[in-house]
KEPA-710642 format. One line per 2 residues: number of its first residue (from 1); their letters; for each residue x, y, z of C-alpha. Coordinates in nm, 4 decimals, m for minus. Layout:
KEPA-710642
NUM> a> X:Y:Z  ...
END
This chain:
KEPA-710642
1> mg> m6.7127:m2.2806:m15.1831  m6.7018:m2.4103:m14.8260
3> ky> m6.9924:m2.6067:m14.6923  m7.2546:m2.3932:m14.5178
5> nd> m7.3390:m2.4692:m14.1569  m7.7037:m2.5237:m14.0654
7> rv> m7.7585:m2.1689:m13.9414  m7.6264:m2.0055:m14.2598
9> lk> m7.8055:m2.2588:m14.4808  m8.1349:m2.1879:m14.3068
11> ki> m8.0897:m1.8134:m14.3566  m8.0163:m1.8609:m14.7269
13> yk> m8.3183:m2.0873:m14.7746  m8.5354:m1.8409:m14.5825
15> rv> m8.4201:m1.5610:m14.8134  m8.5246:m1.7731:m15.1121
17> ig> m8.8591:m1.8687:m14.9605  m8.9142:m1.5143:m14.8372
19> am> m9.0376:m1.4109:m15.1803  m9.3346:m1.6443:m15.1358
21> sg> m9.4200:m1.5359:m14.7838  m9.6210:m1.2440:m14.9148
23> ls> m9.8809:m1.4983:m15.0273  m9.8775:m1.7568:m14.7504
25> ei> m9.7181:m1.8511:m14.4185  m9.4033:m2.0404:m14.5173
27> dv> m9.0935:m2.0939:m14.3067  m8.7908:m2.3256:m14.3331
29> ei> m8.6377:m2.5734:m14.0896  m8.3128:m2.7694:m14.1277
31> ht> m8.3021:m3.1279:m13.9983  m8.0257:m3.3826:m14.0412
33> na> m8.1140:m3.6566:m14.2945  m8.4725:m3.5319:m14.3350
35> sp> m8.6506:m3.5790:m14.6662  m8.7648:m3.2478:m14.8141
37> hf> m9.1341:m3.1957:m14.7354  m9.3854:m2.9418:m14.6134
39> ns> m9.5121:m2.9867:m14.2581  m9.8692:m2.8550:m14.2671
41> it> m9.8887:m2.8473:m13.8848  m9.5876:m2.6226:m13.8277
43> qk> m9.6284:m2.4468:m14.1654  m9.2615:m2.5106:m14.2421
45> vv> m9.0676:m2.6528:m14.5345  m8.8371:m2.9126:m14.3797
47> mp> m8.5003:m2.9526:m14.5533  m8.1966:m3.1765:m14.4920
49> na> m7.8635:m3.0124:m14.4166  m7.7165:m3.1885:m14.7212
51> ip> m7.8582:m3.3194:m15.0507  m7.7413:m3.6848:m15.0778
53> ya> m7.6952:m3.6931:m15.4567  m7.4944:m3.3693:m15.4690
55> en> m7.1257:m3.4343:m15.5323  m6.9863:m3.1124:m15.3869
57> de> m7.0810:m2.8121:m15.1746  m7.1788:m2.6007:m15.4732
59> ed> m7.4226:m2.8642:m15.6021  m7.5508:m2.9219:m15.2513
61> fe> m7.6566:m2.5576:m15.2250  m7.7921:m2.5309:m15.5812
63> fg> m8.0060:m2.8438:m15.5530  m8.1275:m2.7411:m15.2079
65> rg> m8.2236:m2.3927:m15.3248  m8.4333:m2.5355:m15.6093
67> iv> m8.5994:m2.7945:m15.3835  m8.6986:m2.5229:m15.1352
69> vh> m8.8752:m2.3321:m15.4117  m9.0355:m2.6556:m15.5358
71> eg> m9.1774:m2.7367:m15.1919  m9.2922:m2.3768:m15.1511
73> sh> m9.4820:m2.4019:m15.4819  m9.6796:m2.6952:m15.3404
75> vl> m9.7639:m2.4964:m15.0281  m9.9183:m2.2224:m15.2410
77> fc> m10.0858:m2.4103:m15.5244  m10.1259:m2.7845:m15.4544
79> pd> m10.4914:m2.8982:m15.4180  m10.6094:m3.1522:m15.1596
81> qt> m10.6323:m3.5030:m15.3113  m10.7623:m3.6793:m14.9978
83> kq> m11.1121:m3.7568:m15.1334  m10.9751:m3.8966:m15.4591
85> le> m10.7292:m4.1218:m15.2762  m11.0017:m4.2493:m15.0436
87> ac> m11.2060:m4.3507:m15.3493  m10.9283:m4.5860:m15.4710
89> kt> m11.0236:m4.9505:m15.4113  m10.6832:m5.1228:m15.4177
91> nd> m10.3304:m5.0327:m15.3104  m10.2070:m5.0429:m15.6712
93> el> m10.4849:m4.8083:m15.7777  m10.4047:m4.5731:m15.4893
95> kd> m10.0306:m4.5760:m15.5679  m10.0918:m4.5053:m15.9373
97> fa> m10.3322:m4.2191:m15.8649  m10.0843:m4.0616:m15.6198
99> nw> m9.8047:m4.0888:m15.8789  m10.0135:m3.9311:m16.1550
101> fn> m10.1266:m3.6559:m15.9212  m9.7680:m3.5789:m15.8198
103> vl> m9.6552:m3.5702:m16.1852  m9.9255:m3.3215:m16.2859
105> ad> m9.8991:m3.1191:m15.9621  m9.5191:m3.0878:m15.9969
107> an> m9.5500:m2.9428:m16.3465  m9.8478:m2.7253:m16.2527
109> ne> m9.7114:m2.5829:m15.9268  m9.3581:m2.5142:m16.0516
111> yk> m9.4923:m2.3311:m16.3576  m9.7280:m2.1202:m16.1480
113> vc> m9.4657:m2.0125:m15.8965  m9.2374:m1.9063:m16.1835
115> ev> m9.5173:m1.7036:m16.3412  m9.5997:m1.5284:m16.0141
117> fp> m9.2348:m1.4884:m15.9049  m9.0246:m1.4862:m16.2273
119> hl> m8.6951:m1.4458:m16.0386  m8.7443:m1.7934:m15.8846
121> kq> m8.7498:m1.9693:m16.2229  m8.3729:m2.0052:m16.2459
123> pl> m8.3254:m2.2007:m15.9191  m8.6064:m2.4389:m16.0207
125> ad> m8.4713:m2.4882:m16.3727  m8.1156:m2.5408:m16.2440
127> kt> m8.2356:m2.8011:m15.9952  m8.3976:m3.0141:m16.2678
129> ek> m8.1579:m2.9554:m16.5568  m7.8443:m3.0258:m16.3531
131> lf> m7.9957:m3.3414:m16.2086  m8.0672:m3.4712:m16.5609
133> ak> m7.7164:m3.3698:m16.6666  m7.5835:m3.5870:m16.3832
135> rp> m7.8287:m3.8675:m16.4590  m7.8722:m3.8652:m16.8409
137> ef> m8.0262:m4.2141:m16.8242  m8.3429:m4.0489:m16.6893
139> lk> m8.3967:m3.8932:m17.0333  m8.4430:m4.2430:m17.1776
141> sd> m8.6428:m4.3860:m16.8870  m8.9002:m4.6480:m16.9783
143> np> m9.1227:m4.5243:m16.6931  m9.4305:m4.3551:m16.8497
145> ft> m9.4757:m4.1287:m16.5436  m9.1242:m3.9881:m16.5927
147> qi> m9.1696:m3.9610:m16.9716  m9.4876:m3.7554:m16.9342
149> lm> m9.3399:m3.5352:m16.6598  m9.0391:m3.4475:m16.8756
151> ri> m9.2616:m3.3624:m17.1733  m9.5096:m3.1350:m16.9913
153> dk> m9.2448:m2.9484:m16.7881  m9.2507:m2.5816:m16.8968
155> vs> m8.9801:m2.4620:m16.6573  m8.6803:m2.6761:m16.7559
157> kl> m8.5383:m2.7448:m17.1021  m8.5273:m3.1223:m17.1398
159> np> m8.4953:m3.3432:m17.4473  m8.6423:m3.6806:m17.3508
161> ef> m8.6271:m3.9843:m17.5797  m8.8042:m4.3191:m17.5766
163> pe> m8.5758:m4.6161:m17.5108  m8.5139:m4.8731:m17.7834
165> ey> m8.7854:m5.1365:m17.8358  m9.0273:m4.9355:m17.6218
167> pd> m9.3759:m5.0981:m17.6258  m9.5915:m4.9290:m17.8910
169> kl> m9.8952:m4.8992:m17.6668  m9.6924:m4.7334:m17.3907
171> qn> m9.5405:m4.4860:m17.6368  m9.8827:m4.4121:m17.7872
173> fv> m10.0231:m4.3578:m17.4377  m9.7462:m4.1125:m17.3463
175> er> m9.7650:m3.9174:m17.6734  m10.1461:m3.9016:m17.6672
177> wv> m10.1665:m3.7719:m17.3098  m9.8819:m3.5242:m17.3528
179> ti> m10.0773:m3.3761:m17.6431  m10.3986:m3.3649:m17.4364
181> ln> m10.2345:m3.2117:m17.1297  m10.0468:m2.9465:m17.3251
183> ke> m10.3567:m2.8599:m17.5260  m10.5575:m2.8172:m17.2057
185> ki> m10.2742:m2.6070:m17.0553  m10.2223:m2.8387:m16.7601
187> ce> m9.9660:m2.5987:m16.6095  m10.2222:m2.3187:m16.5762
189> qt> m10.5120:m2.5241:m16.4397  m10.6683:m2.4501:m16.1022
191> gt> m10.6611:m2.7141:m15.8304  m11.0098:m2.8456:m15.9129
193> el> m10.9230:m2.8742:m16.2832  m10.5942:m3.0474:m16.1957
195> lk> m10.7768:m3.3133:m15.9942  m11.0169:m3.3774:m16.2842
197> st> m10.7227:m3.4165:m16.5242  m10.5596:m3.6596:m16.2817
199> qr> m10.8779:m3.8676:m16.2641  m10.8997:m3.8836:m16.6435
201> ih> m10.5409:m3.9928:m16.7016  m10.5637:m4.2396:m16.4133
203> ka> m10.8776:m4.3927:m16.5636  m10.7067:m4.4325:m16.9012
205> wt> m10.3986:m4.5767:m16.7304  m10.6050:m4.8340:m16.5369
207> kl> m10.7723:m4.9411:m16.8621  m10.4327:m4.9761:m17.0305
209> kg> m10.2968:m5.1890:m16.7457  m10.6015:m5.4133:m16.7723
211> qq> m10.5056:m5.5171:m17.1239  m10.3107:m5.8305:m17.0363
213> kl> m10.1705:m5.8677:m17.3876  m9.9409:m5.5783:m17.3114
215> np> m9.7600:m5.7781:m17.0455  m9.4825:m5.9968:m17.1920
217> nq> m9.4333:m6.1510:m16.8459  m9.7212:m6.3923:m16.9113
219> qq> m9.5434:m6.5614:m17.2001  m9.2229:m6.5914:m16.9970
221> ms> m9.4178:m6.7251:m16.6986  m9.5830:m6.9960:m16.9108
223> ql> m9.2435:m7.1109:m17.0373  m9.0950:m7.1105:m16.6855
225> lk> m9.3827:m7.3218:m16.5546  m9.3206:m7.5779:m16.8306
227> dl> m8.9473:m7.5827:m16.7494  m9.0314:m7.6277:m16.3789
229> sd> m9.2533:m7.9272:m16.4610  m8.9716:m8.0861:m16.6635
231> ai> m8.7183:m8.0249:m16.3848  m8.9453:m8.1880:m16.1258
233> qn> m9.0041:m8.4944:m16.3493  m8.6305:m8.5295:m16.4156
235> gd> m8.5397:m8.4905:m16.0480  m8.3224:m8.1867:m16.1235
237> gq> m8.3199:m8.0224:m15.7792  m8.0781:m7.7429:m15.8702
239> ge> m8.2675:m7.6627:m16.1895  m8.5950:m7.6603:m15.9932
241> ad> m8.4514:m7.4094:m15.7411  m8.3161:m7.1830:m16.0177
243> in> m8.6481:m7.1802:m16.2016  m8.8397:m7.1045:m15.8814
245> dk> m8.6116:m6.8019:m15.8240  m8.6872:m6.6777:m16.1760
247> id> m9.0607:m6.7264:m16.1191  m9.0416:m6.5282:m15.7917
249> kl> m8.8567:m6.2410:m15.9589  m9.0935:m6.2365:m16.2556
251> sq> m9.4028:m6.2417:m16.0331  m9.2758:m5.9326:m15.8500
253> qk> m9.2710:m5.7320:m16.1738  m9.6228:m5.5924:m16.1814
255> tw> m9.5522:m5.3534:m16.4711  m9.4086:m5.3964:m16.8168
257> fk> m9.1471:m5.1259:m16.7590  m8.8418:m5.1610:m16.5359
259> de> m8.7731:m4.8111:m16.4087  m8.9453:m4.6933:m16.0925
261> id> m9.0430:m4.3272:m16.0728  m8.7534:m4.1488:m15.9057
263> kr> m8.8248:m3.9467:m15.5903  m8.5600:m3.6982:m15.6966
265> lv> m8.7867:m3.6011:m15.9847  m9.1297:m3.6410:m15.8268
267> rd> m9.1913:m3.5721:m15.4597  m9.4971:m3.6446:m15.2497
269> ap> m9.7387:m3.3537:m15.2521  m9.8279:m3.2058:m14.9110
271> kg> m10.1528:m3.2951:m14.7392  m10.4063:m3.0154:m14.7375
273> ag> m10.4880:m2.7617:m15.0054  m10.2577:m2.4725:m15.0857
275> kf> m10.3970:m2.1308:m15.0051  m10.4160:m2.0389:m15.3765
277> an> m10.4922:m2.3827:m15.5220  m10.8141:m2.2650:m15.6869
279> vd> m10.7189:m1.9090:m15.7742  m10.6940:m1.8470:m16.1479
281> lk> m10.3305:m1.7831:m16.2433  m10.4042:m1.4702:m16.4486
283> el> m10.6112:m1.3273:m16.1649  m10.3277:m1.3945:m15.9197
285> qk> m10.0717:m1.2307:m16.1512  m10.2975:m0.9286:m16.1819
287> qi> m10.3437:m0.9156:m15.8039  m9.9674:m0.9281:m15.7408
289> kn> m9.8969:m0.6693:m16.0106  m10.1439:m0.4236:m15.8591
291> tk> m10.0163:m0.4741:m15.5038  m9.7828:m0.2040:m15.3819
293> de> m9.4385:m0.3109:m15.2652  m9.4953:m0.1860:m14.9124
295> ni> m9.8069:m0.4034:m14.8786  m9.6166:m0.7109:m14.9917
297> eq> m9.3447:m0.6258:m14.7398  m9.6033:m0.6114:m14.4641
299> ms> m9.7624:m0.9382:m14.5791  m9.4260:m1.1119:m14.5840
301> gl> m9.3498:m1.0341:m14.2216  m9.2710:m1.2808:m13.9475
303> kg> m9.4600:m1.6051:m14.0113  m9.7110:m1.4284:m14.2357
305> mp> m9.8623:m1.2495:m13.9382  m10.0543:m0.9246:m13.9818
307> pp> m9.8506:m0.6033:m13.9575  m9.8086:m0.4462:m13.6120
309> nd> m10.1139:m0.2571:m13.4928  m10.0333:0.1088:m13.4301
311> dv> m10.3404:0.1373:m13.2062  m10.1809:m0.0921:m12.9459
313> it> m10.0009:0.1116:m12.6784  m9.7396:m0.0534:m12.4546
315> id> m9.6554:0.1049:m12.1173  m9.4619:0.0011:m11.8072
317> ak> m9.6671:m0.0937:m11.5033  m9.5213:0.1940:m11.3022
319> dl> m9.6577:0.4407:m11.5618  m10.0124:0.3059:m11.5433
321> pt> m10.1470:0.5568:m11.2855  m10.0374:0.8564:m11.4960
323> hi> m10.1784:0.6954:m11.8099  m10.5269:0.6421:m11.6694
325> gi> m10.5305:0.9755:m11.4851  m10.4833:0.8742:m11.1210
327> ns> m10.2682:1.0610:m10.8680  m9.9469:0.8577:m10.8660
329> dt> m9.8705:0.9569:m10.5054  m10.1763:0.7814:m10.3641
331> yk> m10.2184:0.5248:m10.6416  m10.0104:0.2337:m10.5073
333> ed> m10.1497:0.2748:m10.1563  m10.5120:0.2785:m10.2821
335> iw> m10.4630:m0.0206:m10.5093  m10.2804:m0.2110:m10.2393
337> kh> m10.5695:m0.1443:m10.0051  m10.8261:m0.2813:m10.2516
339> ap> m10.6210:m0.5768:m10.3849  m10.3610:m0.6865:m10.1285
341> fd> m10.1638:m1.0134:m10.1443  m9.9197:m1.1946:m9.9183
343> ta> m9.5736:m1.1216:m10.0593  m9.4006:m1.3307:m9.7926
345> qs> m9.6036:m1.6387:m9.8775  m9.5409:m1.5857:m10.2503
347> yk> m9.1679:m1.5568:m10.1853  m9.1536:m1.8711:m9.9711
349> qg> m9.3511:m2.0929:m10.2111  m9.1937:m1.9524:m10.5269
351> kn> m8.8352:m1.9774:m10.4058  m8.8790:m2.3401:m10.2957
353> in> m8.9881:m2.4294:m10.6498  m8.7089:m2.2150:m10.7927
355> rv> m8.4419:m2.4066:m10.5987  m8.5677:m2.7394:m10.7342
357> lk> m8.5760:m2.6099:m11.0927  m8.2260:m2.4641:m11.0645
359> ke> m8.0958:m2.8026:m10.9483  m8.2422:m2.9598:m11.2620
361> vk> m8.0765:m2.6966:m11.4802  m7.7429:m2.7481:m11.3028
363> le> m7.7655:m3.1221:m11.3649  m7.8375:m3.0475:m11.7295
365> qe> m7.5309:m2.8226:m11.7536  m7.3129:m3.0926:m11.5936
367> fq> m7.4515:m3.3417:m11.8448  m7.3679:m3.1136:m12.1370
369> kn> m7.0139:m3.0506:m12.0164  m6.9439:m3.4049:m12.1302
371> hr> m7.1168:m3.3486:m12.4645  m6.9274:m3.0657:m12.6271
373> sg> m6.9917:m2.9463:m12.9812  m6.7484:m3.0046:m13.2668
375> ri> m6.6549:m2.6365:m13.2938  m6.3134:m2.5287:m13.1630
377> df> m6.3102:m2.2718:m12.8843  m6.0265:m2.0505:m13.0111
379> ee> m6.0305:m1.8431:m12.6949  m5.9509:m2.1557:m12.4926
381> vr> m5.6777:m2.2573:m12.7388  m5.5113:m1.9133:m12.7056
383> nq> m5.5443:m1.9377:m12.3291  m5.3625:m2.2695:m12.3075
385> vs> m5.0921:m2.1834:m12.5615  m5.0152:m1.8518:m12.3881
387> ra> m4.9774:m2.0310:m12.0547  m4.7844:m2.3437:m12.1491
389> gq> m4.6877:m2.3043:m12.5133  m4.9048:m2.6014:m12.6017
391> iy> m5.2542:m2.7451:m12.5631  m5.2572:m2.9335:m12.2364
393> kt> m5.6335:m2.9747:m12.1717  m5.9000:m3.1499:m12.3779
395> ni> m6.1670:m2.8818:m12.3309  m6.0832:m2.6963:m12.6536
397> yt> m6.4313:m2.7515:m12.8012  m6.7187:m2.5173:m12.7384
399> rd> m7.0038:m2.6134:m12.5115  m7.3550:m2.4980:m12.5973
401> fd> m7.6078:m2.5069:m12.3176  m7.9208:m2.5766:m12.5189
403> ys> m8.0839:m2.7734:m12.2351  m8.1790:m3.0428:m12.4858
405> rg> m8.3420:m3.2672:m12.2270  m8.5498:m2.9989:m12.0573
407> gq> m8.5731:m2.7487:m12.3385  m8.5404:m2.3727:m12.3650
409> wv> m8.8696:m2.1957:m12.3084  m9.0410:m1.8643:m12.3611
411> is> m9.3626:m1.8024:m12.1684  m9.5992:m1.5121:m12.2226
413> vl> m9.8450:m1.4628:m11.9362  m10.1338:m1.2308:m12.0270
415> cd> m10.3675:m1.0919:m11.7629  m10.7090:m0.9428:m11.8276
417> ls> m10.7262:m0.5967:m11.6623  m11.0869:m0.5204:m11.7534
419> vs> m11.3116:m0.3694:m11.4860  m11.4908:m0.7016:m11.4383
421> mr> m11.1684:m0.8421:m11.2851  m11.1931:m0.6061:m10.9862
423> gl> m11.2981:m0.8697:m10.7334  m11.0368:m1.1222:m10.8522
425> ms> m10.7186:m0.9131:m10.8501  m10.5883:m1.0091:m10.5049
427> qt> m10.5743:m1.3801:m10.5881  m10.4425:m1.3073:m10.9370
429> kq> m10.1550:m1.0925:m10.8074  m10.0735:m1.3554:m10.5468
431> af> m10.0447:m1.6130:m10.8252  m9.8258:m1.3846:m11.0396
433> at> m9.5880:m1.3192:m10.7493  m9.5534:m1.6929:m10.6803
435> va> m9.4842:m1.7678:m11.0478  m9.2350:m1.4798:m11.0635
437> ya> m9.0297:m1.6163:m10.7764  m9.0554:m1.9734:m10.9122
439> ld> m8.9120:m1.8777:m11.2527  m8.6734:m1.6153:m11.1167
441> gl> m8.3314:m1.6257:m11.2838  m8.3694:m1.9622:m11.4620
443> pn> m8.1218:m1.9606:m11.7551  m8.3423:m2.1777:m11.9784
445> vk> m8.6710:m1.9892:m11.9271  m8.7586:m1.6438:m12.0566
447> we> m9.0966:m1.5081:m11.9596  m9.3053:m1.1957:m11.9608
449> lc> m9.6027:m1.0702:m11.7616  m9.8339:m0.8422:m11.9545
451> gf> m10.1675:m0.6980:m11.8454  m10.4108:m0.5856:m12.1141
453> sc> m10.7134:m0.3620:m12.1323  m10.8346:m0.0797:m12.3528
455> gr> m10.9128:0.2889:m12.3332  m11.0325:0.5550:m12.5729
457> tg> m10.7186:0.5320:m12.7880  m10.7215:0.1528:m12.8287
459> ti> m10.5600:m0.1521:m12.6681  m10.3211:m0.0920:m12.3789
461> qv> m10.0506:m0.3410:m12.2785  m9.9170:m0.3032:m11.9251
463> ms> m9.5739:m0.4680:m11.8955  m9.4844:m0.5840:m11.5437
465> kk> m9.1948:m0.7952:m11.6739  m9.0376:m0.8130:m12.0186
467> fk> m8.8525:m1.1055:m12.1749  m8.5221:m0.9190:m12.1492
469> dn> m8.5618:m0.8628:m11.7717  m8.3770:m1.1235:m11.5663
471> rv> m8.5761:m1.0444:m11.2535  m8.9287:m0.9281:m11.1862
473> ki> m8.9937:m0.6344:m10.9574  m9.2797:m0.7289:m10.7257
475> dn> m9.3775:m0.3605:m10.7039  m9.4684:m0.3803:m11.0736
477> ik> m9.7209:m0.6515:m10.9923  m9.8682:m0.4322:m10.7185
479> yl> m9.9425:m0.1622:m10.9773  m10.1802:m0.3864:m11.1765
481> tp> m10.5421:m0.2754:m11.1515  m10.8616:m0.3196:m11.3582
483> fg> m10.9555:m0.0129:m11.5615  m11.1062:m0.0838:m11.9064
485> gt> m11.2435:m0.3309:m12.1619  m11.1331:m0.6779:m12.2799
487> pt> m10.9380:m0.6722:m12.6136  m10.8133:m1.0312:m12.5698
489> ge> m10.7531:m1.0956:m12.9410  m10.5313:m0.7897:m12.9854
491> am> m10.3282:m0.8794:m12.6762  m10.2837:m1.2399:m12.7997
493> te> m10.1718:m1.1190:m13.1444  m9.9025:m0.8967:m12.9946
495> sy> m9.7957:m1.1777:m12.7594  m9.7731:m1.4202:m13.0544
497> rr> m9.5534:m1.1728:m13.2398  m9.3157:m1.1452:m12.9440
499> lm> m9.3008:m1.5220:m12.8904  m9.2101:m1.5900:m13.2525
501> af> m8.8967:m1.3785:m13.2082  m8.7490:m1.6866:m13.0307
503> pn> m8.7284:m1.9447:m13.3135  m8.5417:m2.2184:m13.1246
505> hk> m8.7468:m2.2125:m12.8039  m9.0563:m2.3968:m12.6909
507> ki> m9.3393:m2.1500:m12.6495  m9.6335:m2.1057:m12.4126
509> ml> m9.8997:m1.8367:m12.4181  m10.1083:m1.8251:m12.1002
511> vi> m10.4174:m1.6018:m12.0974  m10.5873:m1.5323:m11.7629
513> td> m10.9318:m1.3786:m11.8011  m11.2809:m1.3804:m11.6591
515> ge> m11.4144:m1.4189:m12.0143  m11.6395:m1.2086:m12.2372
517> pg> m11.3758:m1.0743:m12.4806  m11.4833:m0.8019:m12.7193
519> di> m11.3307:m0.9895:m13.0176  m11.4269:m1.3588:m12.9889
521> em> m11.3543:m1.4481:m13.3532  m11.0112:m1.2860:m13.3373
523> vq> m10.9307:m1.4763:m13.0153  m11.0189:m1.8092:m13.1763
525> di> m10.8351:m1.7270:m13.5002  m10.5080:m1.6198:m13.3386
527> gk> m10.5254:m1.9174:m13.0991  m10.5484:m2.1629:m13.3919
529> ra> m10.2734:m1.9838:m13.5837  m10.0400:m1.9849:m13.2842
531> ea> m10.1073:m2.3535:m13.2114  m10.0313:m2.4374:m13.5773
533> nl> m9.6887:m2.2805:m13.5215  m9.6222:m2.4826:m13.2053
535> vn> m9.7207:m2.2181:m12.9521  m9.9050:m2.3876:m12.6663
537> vi> m10.2024:m2.1550:m12.6057  m10.3712:m2.2051:m12.2671
539> gi> m10.6687:m2.0067:m12.1448  m10.7296:m1.9835:m11.7685
541> gi> m11.0930:m1.8927:m11.7124  m11.1469:m1.7507:m11.3652
543> gk> m11.4627:m1.6387:m11.1918  m11.8201:m1.7525:m11.2367
545> gw> m11.8831:m1.6102:m11.5839  m11.7660:m1.9259:m11.7628
547> de> m11.9936:m2.1922:m11.9102  m11.9750:m2.4706:m12.1687
549> et> m12.0176:m2.2278:m12.4598  m11.7095:m2.0263:m12.3707
551> kd> m11.4815:m2.3220:m12.2945  m11.3811:m2.3497:m12.6632
553> lf> m11.2544:m1.9912:m12.6696  m10.8921:m2.1113:m12.6521
555> pt> m10.7269:m2.4290:m12.7921  m10.6832:m2.5460:m12.4302
557> ty> m10.9017:m2.4000:m12.1556  m10.9034:m2.4542:m11.7800
559> vi> m11.1939:m2.3091:m11.5846  m11.1274:m2.2185:m11.2205
561> kd> m11.4394:m2.0996:m11.0446  m11.2961:m2.1408:m10.6948
563> mv> m11.0090:m1.8901:m10.6542  m10.8846:m2.0474:m10.3300
565> nf> m10.5152:m2.1436:m10.3735  m10.5149:m1.9966:m10.7240
567> dk> m10.1415:m1.9260:m10.6907  m10.0711:m2.2978:m10.6456
569> kl> m10.3063:m2.3957:m10.9285  m10.1516:m2.1484:m11.1737
571> tr> m9.7959:m2.2517:m11.0852  m9.8904:m2.6171:m11.1310
573> mi> m10.0352:m2.5429:m11.4755  m9.7218:m2.3604:m11.5906
575> lt> m9.4910:m2.6353:m11.4683  m9.7131:m2.8963:m11.6359
577> al> m9.6813:m2.7066:m11.9639  m9.3032:m2.6952:m11.9034
579> hr> m9.3128:m3.0773:m11.8801  m9.1704:m3.0557:m11.5298
581> qr> m9.4477:m3.2784:m11.4018  m9.7347:m3.4894:m11.5294
583> dg> m10.0996:m3.4039:m11.4816  m10.2262:m3.5380:m11.1523
585> kk> m9.8768:m3.5815:m11.0071  m9.7455:m3.3892:m10.7099
587> lv> m9.5831:m3.0594:m10.7970  m9.2059:m3.0996:m10.7641
589> kr> m9.2730:m3.3481:m10.4824  m9.4525:m3.0638:m10.3058
591> vw> m9.1149:m2.9395:m10.1770  m9.2495:m2.5863:m10.1916
593> er> m9.5343:m2.6723:m9.9518  m9.3066:m2.7922:m9.6728
END
């Protein structure tokens, strides 16, 4: 089997993890040389593009598939251990508690995910069993953490043994606690019960470590100290140095077992509680069994977002007059009369910014011409061979313009079209026109302009520019007019859904409103969810209806009570979010103001 490239590998992992997405928001990212872990901020399982201890491509995929499921099990079921770790008084105590927690959580979470999703048991079992087949010495490890983990694992079939001359008290400890944990059904415990079990075994472990008679290092240390004294008295410099080395090595051995717990067997649990950490396993199985397939399919949609809302109607700006029952022949003229803006000024300012941004993109393209990818451009090879019968140029590798220094962006600009915006529409349209010309035709920026309001049938989205449109039609901006209520949360949810269709882009959601949404809790909830998935949500509060209580409506909120030069202010905010300038600095050297 040939080695998978990152794109294919990510798709395969996402198919595996997709079974879990009906319960929680889980996604997968591939990063070179990353350690497998769950990033609680981005809600993604991060995986390397190769498993270092795999010996071939087949093993690389099989191990990776099992690790993805393992990490996903933590996302769903792992409880938060922060308080217990904070209660530890020493670093050794903290390290031991974390190790015991990871041992019990690994067994608990893997078992649960196999009980809820039986078809995922095989990848998990293969991951563990094949690793032990490659490293049979693990089965005779003298590490008590590893010994207990192997004996309480209900997913894999392992046959662990104690090594020869294993300390009696360590063996008794392992056997006693394996009996206790299996009797108490450690694999089925809820998160709270799992933490209590961890505290109990950690307490017993600390007591065992405190029994100094267990440690044979003391006897060896006493003998070495006597030998050191003799060497010093006899003037044996070389012997003194050798003994000091042995003392240093012996003093570093803080345990009476040699093997360290292997990270390939036990991984760090994610910070933060899994969504179903404290749900009883039988109750969860019953809940899944009674859930219809179509509901699970809806729940497992893009990034765990709610299913599309059929009550949301999307129309083009030019169709707005017909939709709200206004004579289309006189509509544009009437609206223009009530909310005019200076198109010439917007064009002049916007195009000056646009020229500067295009220069930056051109420089980026020139930079990337010298940094081609490792993939062969077969079209170029055919071209050269057909012309000269041989390859005579070095540009036979593909060139991907990913704009790595500046980034590829998607920007969703949402505009409140409620009736309370009537006195603010001239300045708002002026700002939109300036932004439109500034971002016009940039190859690394996709953006949309969407007005939102509501009527009798539900939320209405008025699209003046879609992501797929290369250019904005200024006439579409002229059509915008206030006509209804303020369903901000619904509009943000739909915007979030559209933004997440661009997985490899940096994302901005900009909401322009005079406040007072009809769904405050929904606005705050979708703002937090979008931010957790790396969408920069910015609220622009305009007008005089804003106060301190409403400033926390969005993750980031700017209040603009003075609408003078709003076009310049809005453009500056967008370019700041694009990292084209720093806060407080002049906007593109104010070229556009000259």
